[in-house]
N, C-alpha and C positions, 0 to 999 in steps of 0.2 A: 946468639946461637939458639936461645930458647924460642925466639920469634920465628926462625926458620922452621923449626920442628912443628910449631903450631900451624904455620902455613901449609906444611906438607900434610898434616893431619886433616885440616879443613879441605884441602884439595882432594885427598883420598875419600873423605866423606861425601863430597859433592859428586865425585866420580861414581861412588857406590850407589848414589841415589839416581843420578842422571843416566848412567850407562844402560841399566835395564830398560828405562823409558825409551832411549834412543834406539835400542835394539828391537823393542816391541812395536813402536809406531809404524815402521815400514811394513811389517808383516800384517798389521791390521789394515793398512791401506791397500795392500795387495789382495787380501782376502775380499775386501769390499769390491775392488775392481773386477776380480774374476767372478764374483757372485752376480754383478750387474751386467756382465758381458753376455749378450744374447746372439749377436751376429758373428758368424765365423769369417775368417779371412780368406778362405780358399773355397773354390767351387761355386756353383750357382746357389742362389738363395733358396732356402726351404720355405714352405708355406708359413711356418711359425716365424721365421726371420722376417719375411715380407709383412706379416701381420704386425710384428713388433715395430718395424720401421713405419708402417702406416699409422700406428697409434701415436708415435713419437714425432710426427711431422709438425713443424712450426707453422706451416701455412694451413690454416683452417678455412674451409670454404663451405658455402651453402649451395646445395643443388636442390632440385625440385622436391625431394623428399626429406631434406635435412633442416637443421635449425642453426646453422653457423653464420659467420659474418657476411661473406660475399654471396650474392644471388647469382648463381650460374645455372643456366638452363641448357639442356642437351637437346639438340635437334633430333626429333624422333626418327628422321630418315637415316641418321648415321647408324652404322652397324659396327659393333666391336666384337673381336674374336673372343675376348675374355674380359672379366670384370676389372682386371688390372689396367687394361688399356683404357677403359672407360674412366676409371679413377684418375689416371694420368691426364686424360683429356680435360676432365673437370678441374683438376689442380692447375693445369696450364692456363685454362681460361680464367680462373680466379686470380692467378698471378698477373695475367694480362690486364685484368680490371684494376688490380692494385697498383700496377705501374702507371696506368693511364689516369688514375684518379687521385694521385697523391697531391697534397696541398702545396708543397714547395715549388713545384713546376720547374725543376732544375734541368729538365731535358728539352726545353723548348727550342734551344739553339743547336741541338744535335742534328747533324746532317746524315741522312740515310738515303738509300736507294728508294725510288718510287715503287710502290707495289704494282705488280702487273696484273 
């Protein structure tokens, strides 16, 4: 009988120590998530959100005035309505170069339509 009471005391002690930690950890994680969230889920992107996304892009490219990995040049005859379109064009060209120049050459047997 004495062992059961000791087990209950130990169990209660463990609960007293762990329960506050279990209750505190999710709130710390939620505070961190809400603090880091910059992009909203509704409506069009604001300029601040677009800037945040642009900074966080995984694809880094190098264009004629930059110093990043890929060398992408933009034809001077191309006219873009705004800088976002130009940035999208440069990013797509860098992605195209990355796809065409990867060393594993896994897409050599892919069948596609002939370009017109």
